[in-house]
Phi, psi and omega in degrees: 000141179278144174247147184292145180272333184232150172270156180275142178241131183240134176217159183230144181209166180261144174280139191292324183293136187253135182280181181300327185275008178082008182253155178251143181294145169274135177241157176243151177228128179249124183234124170234110183070235181262000183261137176225142175218150182252157174211153178276136183264353180066031185230151177234140181218159182281122183302322183296340181252003187275134171265102180300323184292318180273343181071031183218168173273141174280166176092172183235019175298161177301318182296313182298315181291325177293323182286325181292328176292319175294325182290322176297322179298311181301320179298315179298315183295318178300311184291332176298310186292326174300311186292328177296315178294324179293316181297326189262328187251334184088357178195163181206135176259159179304319176299311179301323180290317177302306183302317177298321178288327183269354178072020177261355184277147178292140179303145185296134176275085177261176188295304186287336178294310175301319177298316175302311176308311177305313182296316181299319184287324174301314183299329180289340183262007182289135179091343177264290179218019174222163184250150178298319182297323171288326172302314186295327180294322177292324175301312177290332173297313183297312184298324178290321179297313182300314176301317177299312181290329176285325183278323186268333180246347168074026179225169183268351178188165179227151175288146174300333182287345183270350182274126177221185185298324180292329178292317181292322180291327182290319179293322176294319175296318180302311184292327179283315192261303179291323185264349183052044185273153176288148178314313183299321179293319176299314186298320180294320184284336175289323178300316176298322178290324179296326182293324176297322174302311177302321177296320178295321178294317180295329177275002177067026171288316176231168183240349185219140184276130174298346179286349178297127179095353180270137180234106183284147178281111185275143176289155177297130184296140178245151181288114186257354180255170182257115182303156184306322181295317181289323183296313179299323180293323179300314185286326192266337184289122180298137177256161187276346184216152181288336177298320178291327180295318183292319177296318176298317181297323178296312181295320180294319176303320172295324177298336183252001180227342180076002180294134180280169190303315190286326177291320179285328175303320187266000187291131180243166176297330185287348177265004177251115183238149173266124179280177183293331180280001180090350179278143183267142179233144169271124179236111182222169165250124184296132177300325181292312193244350182071010179275151181284137182229125178238116184237127176285142179275113179280165191303317188292322177290328171297315176303316183293327178295312181296319179308319186254011174292131177099353175288166189280071181238000185071229180273354178287145185286319186236149172281069182289141173258188186290162181301312182296320179294324180298311178291338168293319181290324179301326178297315179295321185291314184300317181295316179296331177268359176074026177265120190273342184289155173286113184269119175234158186298319186300332178300336177294329183282326174291326179293321179297312184295317186274300186282315184284325184253292188295324183286345177264007181095358179289143190279156181302323182293317181292321175296327174301311182287326180293327181267358173077033178273150179273338180212161184293328180304323179288328183286325180298330182293323183277320190267121174236133178285129185279167181294319180298320178291319174302312179303314179301313178300314182294324176298316179294323180291316184302318181293324181293318178296322185294324173288336189270316183243127176234131181280132181294135178273000000 
């Protein structure tokens, strides 16, 4: 944290022009280092009773006591604003102190202030093109950062100019060690902080990111898709209740369409259309990104649609429960099927990208469009080439090379 090199000095004097009532305006002077600025105190004093050395009125008259009391208040306010600016920005100019006291300064563009404004704007978009769960993630990110600043720096907020690589490193340590958060959670909160930094750069509050030079510890990548062997086991194992069977069917449908939970939850028959070639397609706008998605319905997906046609779901295709309920049911299903990995509904989307598409030769660009991603980078997170697919590709390559190149005997 930066500390001020100079202290603030406050003095008071009378302006020479005398008003009609014979009194002179009281002026204040704020000095910080070599910088000085004047301000009107909106007070008037009798020049004959003014002590220029003390910057106060002499005497114990009601008027003198009133003027001196207001001078004391102004002096205290100036020093308080100075300390506040030092705490939030690490530095303060005389003009900034004056503006802060008079209420004419633009509010300080501090880290938590920008974070709050972002979250407030985000909250208004819930149900339009943003989800409540994502908003809550930003909210928790804010509370973690607020706690860190309060406990480690003992202030309520920080200026963006005070942020450097050491601040980022300290925050990363705080989340991992003090808060005992999992690596994936730490990475997510760092992503949100980085977004606030980008906002500050876009607003020209700062010009360089404090993340430059920072290397985050990434969690070890985990296999997020369900391998074909376990997928077959999931589909063929008899389950102990019809409720679990419904959850399994929803998971399997997503494995063959790539629809995420929220888009599948809202899927209606009106979003299923027949093309000129006779194939049925799901056509939706993803709730998360508002991007258009067109997915052809494979035989297994069509079978599940027909299985639930006529159930009491209104225009909705499937009788979906809440996401938390669904994930609890998937844990039970995994145990009954002898699947040791942690099963979540989102795993079905990874399975679609990896097993259903890439492993069967579908191009990465096509997978991107099927999943409704805005860029290939997002698709690459989901899509992993399986070991079996690599073996198959290398065998094909070996045959091609063998036919093309022959070593002379």
